[in-house]
C-alpha positions as a Markdown table, in Angstrom:
| # | Residue | x | y | z |
|---|---|---|---|---|
| 1 | Met | 11.1 | 14.7 | 32.5 |
| 2 | Thr | 11.1 | 15.0 | 28.7 |
| 3 | Pro | 8.0 | 16.3 | 26.9 |
| 4 | Leu | 7.4 | 12.9 | 25.4 |
| 5 | Phe | 7.4 | 11.2 | 28.8 |
| 6 | Gln | 5.3 | 14.0 | 30.2 |
| 7 | Gln | 2.7 | 13.4 | 27.5 |
| 8 | Ile | 2.7 | 9.6 | 28.0 |
| 9 | Ser | 2.4 | 10.2 | 31.7 |
| 10 | Glu | -0.7 | 12.4 | 31.3 |
| 11 | Thr | -2.2 | 10.0 | 28.7 |
| 12 | Ile | -2.0 | 6.8 | 30.7 |
| 13 | Gly | -2.3 | 8.4 | 34.1 |
| 14 | Val | 1.0 | 7.2 | 35.6 |
| 15 | Leu | 3.2 | 9.8 | 37.3 |
| 16 | Pro | 6.9 | 8.9 | 37.4 |
| 17 | Asn | 7.3 | 9.2 | 41.2 |
| 18 | Ser | 9.3 | 6.1 | 41.5 |
| 19 | Leu | 11.7 | 4.0 | 39.5 |
| 20 | Asp | 9.0 | 1.4 | 38.8 |
| 21 | Glu | 6.6 | 4.0 | 37.4 |
| 22 | Ser | 9.4 | 5.4 | 35.3 |
| 23 | Asn | 10.0 | 1.9 | 33.9 |
| 24 | Ile | 6.3 | 1.6 | 33.1 |
| 25 | Leu | 6.5 | 4.9 | 31.1 |
| 26 | Leu | 9.6 | 3.7 | 29.3 |
| 27 | Ala | 7.9 | 0.4 | 28.5 |
| 28 | Trp | 4.9 | 2.3 | 27.0 |
| 29 | Ala | 7.2 | 4.5 | 25.0 |
| 30 | Asn | 9.1 | 1.5 | 23.6 |
| 31 | Arg | 5.8 | -0.3 | 22.8 |
| 32 | Ala | 4.5 | 2.8 | 20.9 |
| 33 | Gly | 7.8 | 3.1 | 19.0 |
| 34 | Lys | 7.7 | -0.5 | 18.0 |
| 35 | Leu | 4.0 | -0.2 | 16.8 |
| 36 | Leu | 5.0 | 2.8 | 14.7 |
| 37 | Phe | 8.0 | 1.1 | 13.2 |
| 38 | Asp | 6.1 | -2.1 | 12.5 |
| 39 | Gly | 3.2 | -0.2 | 11.0 |
| 40 | Tyr | 4.9 | 2.4 | 8.9 |
| 41 | Asp | 8.4 | 1.1 | 8.1 |
| 42 | Leu | 8.3 | -2.6 | 7.8 |
| 43 | Pro | 11.6 | -4.4 | 7.7 |
| 44 | Gly | 12.5 | -5.2 | 4.1 |
| 45 | Thr | 10.4 | -2.5 | 2.6 |
| 46 | Val | 13.3 | -0.7 | 1.1 |
| 47 | Ile | 14.1 | -3.7 | -1.1 |
| 48 | Glu | 14.2 | -2.7 | -4.7 |
| 49 | Gln | 12.0 | -4.6 | -7.2 |
| 50 | Phe | 12.3 | -4.6 | -10.9 |
| 51 | Phe | 9.1 | -4.7 | -13.0 |
| 52 | Cys | 8.9 | -4.8 | -16.8 |
| 53 | Tyr | 5.6 | -3.7 | -18.2 |
| 54 | Asp | 3.9 | -3.1 | -21.6 |
| 55 | Thr | 4.6 | 0.5 | -22.5 |
| 56 | Ala | 1.3 | 0.6 | -24.5 |
| 57 | Gln | -0.6 | 0.2 | -21.3 |
| 58 | His | -1.5 | 3.4 | -19.5 |
| 59 | Val | -2.6 | 1.8 | -16.3 |
| 60 | Ile | -0.6 | -1.0 | -14.6 |
| 61 | Ser | -1.1 | -3.1 | -11.4 |
| 62 | Leu | 1.7 | -4.0 | -9.2 |
| 63 | Pro | 1.8 | -7.4 | -7.4 |
| 64 | Trp | 0.1 | -7.6 | -4.0 |
| 65 | Tyr | 3.4 | -7.8 | -2.1 |
| 66 | Val | 4.6 | -4.4 | -3.3 |
| 67 | Gly | 2.7 | -2.4 | -0.8 |
| 68 | Ser | 3.1 | 1.3 | -0.9 |
| 69 | Val | 5.4 | 2.8 | -3.5 |
| 70 | Arg | 8.3 | 4.9 | -2.1 |
| 71 | Gly | 10.0 | 5.7 | -5.3 |
| 72 | Ile | 10.4 | 4.8 | -9.0 |
| 73 | Arg | 13.4 | 5.0 | -11.3 |
| 74 | Arg | 14.3 | 3.9 | -14.7 |
| 75 | Ser | 16.4 | 0.7 | -14.6 |
| 76 | Ala | 18.9 | 1.5 | -17.3 |
| 77 | Ser | 19.8 | 5.1 | -16.4 |
| 78 | Ser | 18.7 | 5.2 | -12.7 |
| 79 | Arg | 16.8 | 8.4 | -13.7 |
| 80 | Lys | 14.2 | 9.3 | -11.1 |
| 81 | Val | 10.5 | 9.2 | -12.0 |
| 82 | Ser | 8.4 | 11.6 | -9.9 |
| 83 | Leu | 5.4 | 10.3 | -8.1 |
| 84 | Leu | 2.3 | 12.5 | -8.5 |
| 85 | Asp | -1.3 | 12.3 | -7.5 |
| 86 | Met | -4.3 | 12.2 | -9.9 |
| 87 | Arg | -5.4 | 15.8 | -9.6 |
| 88 | Pro | -4.0 | 17.0 | -13.0 |
| 89 | Arg | -5.8 | 14.2 | -14.8 |
| 90 | Tyr | -9.3 | 14.7 | -13.2 |
| 91 | Asn | -9.4 | 18.5 | -12.9 |
| 92 | Val | -12.0 | 20.5 | -14.9 |
| 93 | Ser | -9.1 | 22.1 | -16.7 |
| 94 | Pro | -6.4 | 19.4 | -16.8 |
| 95 | Trp | -2.8 | 20.5 | -17.1 |
| 96 | Thr | -0.1 | 18.5 | -18.8 |
| 97 | Gln | 2.7 | 16.8 | -17.0 |
| 98 | Pro | 6.3 | 16.5 | -18.1 |
| 99 | Leu | 7.6 | 13.2 | -19.4 |
| 100 | Phe | 8.6 | 10.5 | -16.8 |
| 101 | Lys | 5.9 | 11.3 | -14.3 |
| 102 | Phe | 4.1 | 8.5 | -12.6 |
| 103 | Arg | 0.7 | 9.0 | -11.1 |
| 104 | Gln | -0.4 | 6.6 | -8.3 |
| 105 | Leu | -4.1 | 6.0 | -8.9 |
| 106 | Ala | -5.2 | 3.8 | -5.9 |
| 107 | Pro | -4.7 | 0.5 | -4.3 |
| 108 | Ser | -6.9 | -2.1 | -5.9 |
| 109 | Pro | -6.9 | -5.8 | -6.7 |
| 110 | Leu | -5.1 | -7.1 | -9.7 |
| 111 | Ser | -7.2 | -7.5 | -12.8 |
| 112 | Thr | -7.0 | -8.7 | -16.3 |
| 113 | Gly | -9.2 | -8.4 | -19.3 |
| 114 | Leu | -10.8 | -11.6 | -20.7 |
| 115 | Thr | -11.1 | -11.8 | -24.5 |
| 116 | Gln | -13.1 | -15.1 | -24.5 |
| 117 | Ser | -15.9 | -16.1 | -22.3 |
| 118 | Gly | -16.0 | -19.6 | -20.7 |
| 119 | Thr | -15.7 | -21.4 | -17.4 |
| 120 | Leu | -13.1 | -20.1 | -14.9 |
| 121 | Thr | -11.3 | -22.6 | -12.7 |
| 122 | Phe | -9.3 | -21.5 | -9.6 |
| 123 | Val | -6.7 | -23.9 | -8.2 |
| 124 | Leu | -5.2 | -23.4 | -4.7 |
| 125 | Ser | -1.7 | -24.8 | -4.1 |
| 126 | Ala | -2.8 | -26.4 | -0.8 |
| 127 | Ala | -6.1 | -27.1 | 1.1 |
| 128 | Glu | -7.2 | -24.1 | 3.2 |
| 129 | Thr | -8.7 | -24.4 | 6.7 |
| 130 | Phe | -10.6 | -21.1 | 6.4 |
| 131 | Pro | -13.1 | -20.2 | 3.7 |
| 132 | Val | -11.7 | -18.6 | 0.6 |
| 133 | Asn | -13.8 | -16.0 | -1.2 |
| 134 | Ile | -13.2 | -15.2 | -4.9 |
| 135 | Thr | -15.3 | -12.4 | -6.4 |
| 136 | Ile | -15.7 | -12.1 | -10.2 |
| 137 | Ile | -17.1 | -8.8 | -11.5 |
| 138 | Gly | -17.9 | -8.1 | -15.1 |
| 139 | Gln | -20.5 | -6.9 | -17.7 |
| 140 | Thr | -23.2 | -9.0 | -19.2 |
| 141 | Ala | -25.9 | -8.2 | -21.7 |
| 142 | Thr | -28.6 | -7.9 | -18.9 |
| 143 | Ala | -26.6 | -6.3 | -16.1 |
| 144 | Ser | -23.8 | -3.8 | -15.8 |
| 145 | Arg | -22.2 | -5.6 | -12.9 |
| 146 | Val | -22.6 | -9.2 | -11.8 |
| 147 | Val | -21.1 | -10.6 | -8.6 |
């Protein structure tokens, strides 16, 4: 018995003494493998997307369907852009990063700055059967955050 099947056998409490019990272990191993594949390597996640953004902006938001970023490259030259974390920026003594380094800040909802105040209208493309919650957060003269 392989170490993987030994561990599954001990975890679920089924000893492969017969062909039926071996098939149960194999079914559990296949189910676990499918859960791992579906959870961490979704089909279609290696599809490349092209985004053009304003180079004057220091922070950008990617659309909701992007998910986790696996790699970044320049479109014209295919030059790799390294993915880094935010430690250099928020350290007590920050250190500089070479050019073409991309820092992944955090997953967050898309946002945009409003230059004029007024009534906001949200239009859904079709009627929803479940409640839809829309949260608007911003500063006012009397409160730092209003929800």
